[in-house]
N, C-alpha and C positions, 0 to 999 in steps of 0.2 A: 504493500500500500504506500510505502514512502516514495514510490515512483510518482505519486501525485504531487509531491513537493517539487519546487524548482531544484535542479541539481546543485545549485550553488549553496543551498542550505547545508547539506551534508558535507560539502567541501570546505565550509568555513566555520566548522564547529568551534575550534579554539579561538578564532577571532571573535565570534559571536559571544562566547563565554566571557572573554575579557571585557567586551563592551557591556554585557549584562552586569558584571561584577563592579565595574567602575562608573556606571551611569548615575546621574543625579537627576532629580532630587531623591530617588530611591532606585533600587535595582530593577532594571528593565532593559529591553533591547528592541529595536525596530528592525524588522527583516523585510527587505524588498529586493526582488520579487520573492514571495513566499511560496506560492503554488505554481505548478506547471501552468503557463499562460493559457493553454487551450482548456484546461480544467477550470481555471478561474472564470473564463468566459462562459462556461456551462453553468457555473453557480450564479453568475450575473443574469444570464438568460432565464434561469429557473427560479429566481427569487420570487416569493409569493406576493400577490397583490395585497395592498393594505386592507385589512378586514377588521371592522370595529369590535367584533367579538374577541379579538386578541389584543385589544387596545385598552384594557382595564388597568387603571393605576392601582397603586398599593392600597388606596382607600376605597377601591371598588367603582370609581367613576371612569367613564369613557374619556380617553385622552387622545393625544396625537402620537403615541408610541405603541406600535404593535410588536408583540413578542410571540414567536412560535417555537416551542421547545422540542417538538417531535420532528427532528430534522429528517429522520429516515422516511417520513411520510410525504416529503415534499418532492419526490421524484428521484431518478437514478443518480444525478450528480450529488444530491444531498445525502443519499444513502452511502455513496462512496466517501463523502466527507466524514460522515459519522463513523464509517469503518476505519478511516485513517486516524481519527481521534482516539480510538481504542486499540490501535495496532501496537503490539509490543515494541517493534522497532522504532515507531514514532515516539512512544513514551520514553524509551531509552535515550533517543536522540535529544528530546526536549530536556531530559534530566541532565545530560552532558552539557547542554548550552547554559542551563540555569544553576547547575551544581546541586540540584534537588533530586535525589534518587527515589526510586520506588513510587513514582507517580501513579495515581489511580484516576481512571476515567469515570465520569458521572453519567450513567445511562439515562438519568432523569433530566439532565440539563437544567437543573433547578437554577432559575435566574438567568440562564443562558439561552442559546438558540439563535434564530434570526431576530435582529433588532432593526426596526424601521422607524425613523423619526421624521415627522412632517415639519413644514415651515412653522416657525414660532416655538418649536420645542427646545428645551435646554435640559441639562442634567446637572443638578447641584453637585459640587464637590462632595465626595463621600468616601468612607471606608466600608468595605463589604462585610457581610456576615462572615464569621470566622470558623464556623463548624457547619458541616452538612446537616441540615435539619432532620434527616432520617437516620443516616448511618453514623453521625457524629464524628466523621473523619475531619481532619484538619484541612482547611482550605489553604492552598499554597500558591497557586498561579492562576492568573487570568490570561487568556489568549483572545485577542480581538483581531479578526480578519476583515478588512474593509472591502466593500464591493461597489464603490462609486467611480465610474470611468473618468469623471472630471470633478474638480473641486477647487474653489477659490477661497483663500483665507478670509476674504471680506464677507463671506457667507456665514461666518461663525462655524459652530459645530466641530471645531478641531479638538481632538482629545487633549485635555490638560492634565498634567501630572504635577502634584504639589506635595511637599513634605508636611507642611503645617499651615492650613489656611487661617488659623487664629493668630499666627505670628505677625510681627510688624511688616510693613511694606519692604520689599527687597527679597522676600523669600523666593528661591529659584522656582521657576515654572517652566516645564518642558511642554511644548505643544507639538502635536502630530496631526497633519492634515489627513482626513480619512479617504485617501486615494485607493483605487482598486489594486488588489494584490499586494498591499502593504499590510504587514501584521505587526502587532505589538504584543510582546509577552512581558508581564510584570509580576513581581512578587506581591502576594497578598499579605499585608501586615497591618499593624495598628497605625501606621503612618503612611500607607499607600493611598493618599487622597487623590481622587481623579473624577473627572466630569467633563462637560463641554458647555460653552456659552451658547446663547440663543441663536438658532438657525434663522437666517434671513436671506431667502432666495430672491433673485430679481423678480420684479412684478411679472406675473403671468407664467412664470416657470413651473412646469409640471415635474417637480423633482422631490427627492427625499434623501435622507441620510441612511445608508444601508450597511449592515455589518453582520458578522456571526460572532457570538461570544461563547467561549468554552472555558470551564473552570476545572482545575485539576486539584487533587487531594492527596494526602498521605496519611498513613495510619498513626504516625508519630510526628512530633515536632520538637526542636530544641526547647528545653525548659525555659530558657531565657527569653524566648519569643512567644511563649504561650500566654494567653489572656483568658479571662472568664468569657463564657459564651455570650455573644451579643448579635442582634440583628444589624442590618445596614444602618449606618449612622451618617446623617446628612449635615452639611454645613450650609446655612442660608447666606446667600450673597448679600453683602452690605449695600447701603444706599450709594449711588454714584458719588465719587469724590468731588464732582463739579458742584454739588449742592452745598453752597457755602453762603453765609450772610451777604446779601446784596445781589445774589444771582437771581435773574429773572426766569421764572419757570416757563418753558415752552410746552406746547401740547404733548409732544413726545415724552417730556420729562414727567408730566402728570401720569401719562399712561404707564411709564416704567415704574413709578412709585406705587401706583395702584396694583400693578402686577406683582411687585415684590411683596407688598403687604398681603395680597390675597394668597400668594403661595406660602407665606409664613403662617397665615391663619390656617391654611390647609394642612401644613405640617403639624401644627399644634393639635388640630383635630385628629389627625392620623395617630400621633403619639398618645393622645388620650384614649382612642379606641384600642390601640395596642396594649396600653396599660390595663384597661378594663378586661381585655381578653386574658392577659397574664394573670390578673387577680382572680378572674373566674376559674381559670385552670387550676390555680392553687386551692381555691375554695372547693372545687370538685374533687381534687386529690384528698384534701382533708376530710371531706364528707365520706369518701370511699373508705379511707382508713378507719374512720369512726364506725361506719356500718360493718366493716369486716370484723372489728373488735367486738361489736355487739353480737354479731353472729357467733363468734367464738364463745364469749362469756355466757350467751344464752343457750348454748347447746347442752344436750343431756350429758355428754361425756365430760364437759367442763364442770357441770354441777356435781356429777358423781365424783370426779376427782377432788373437788373442794371438800366434799363430805368425807371421803376416805382420808384426806390429809389433815382434817380438822384437829385430831388429837395431837399430832406432831406440831402443828402451828401453835396450839394452846400451850404446849410444853415449852416451846421456844420463847413464847411471850413471858412465861413465868421465870425462866432462866435469865432473861434480859432484866427483868425487874429486880431479881435477886442479886 
């Protein structure tokens, strides 16, 4: 299956490993071209049309981002891509490039799959969930393969990699334009903040930002890198720096402020719902434990056992008092 990669990938392993290890603001590597050109064209041609049923946001509302995780259902090219992602040679090659061995493929593509973002979409800087929600494996790598034949930086939508969005200005930011057959592999850690700014296509353009996202896991992780389990954590973009005393607001400024406030309110609602779900889950667990204990203490065998051990318990009580 590694024949689906561009031959230069296997021939440049040591070079790519050095680039990955020395990259800023955190470990990553940009590989271009990543796939065999003819195979990449097949993926572009077979990319699914935008479907609203796959465009539900994390709070359940229909948005401008569609995600399809069942890659193998999208046709022959995507079945081949899925087979490549789980191929032992490919996983070993990726491990050599990143220095992370024993990588595991996620057949569920949780959070991954095809990603399509329409005009006006943006992705706040965030760090990803750090454990697979089902298997509890450690999330270690993100692979993003872009499928856009053309792209201009002025359209926004370029991938941003940032070490700490809460730090003062001057924090290094790496940007990667989402051009077709360009791939980014980066390490998933507590400081691998990434996202992209608002997409703004030319008026009348029938375009979208298209990519495939794949996440890889390991059974173990260095203890110094481990962290308590958490969901995806987002950083809300601040107000534009141009908004200072004396500045005259324009119509587009007001629109941007309203958008930022609405998105912040949406994030607060989402976090509130997630907190409620977590609390309900804990409550359900506690009730289940209580009911299980009641079943045990109310059983005939438990009552009989209490009766048979009553003399021994009475003697122990007397000895303690004495």
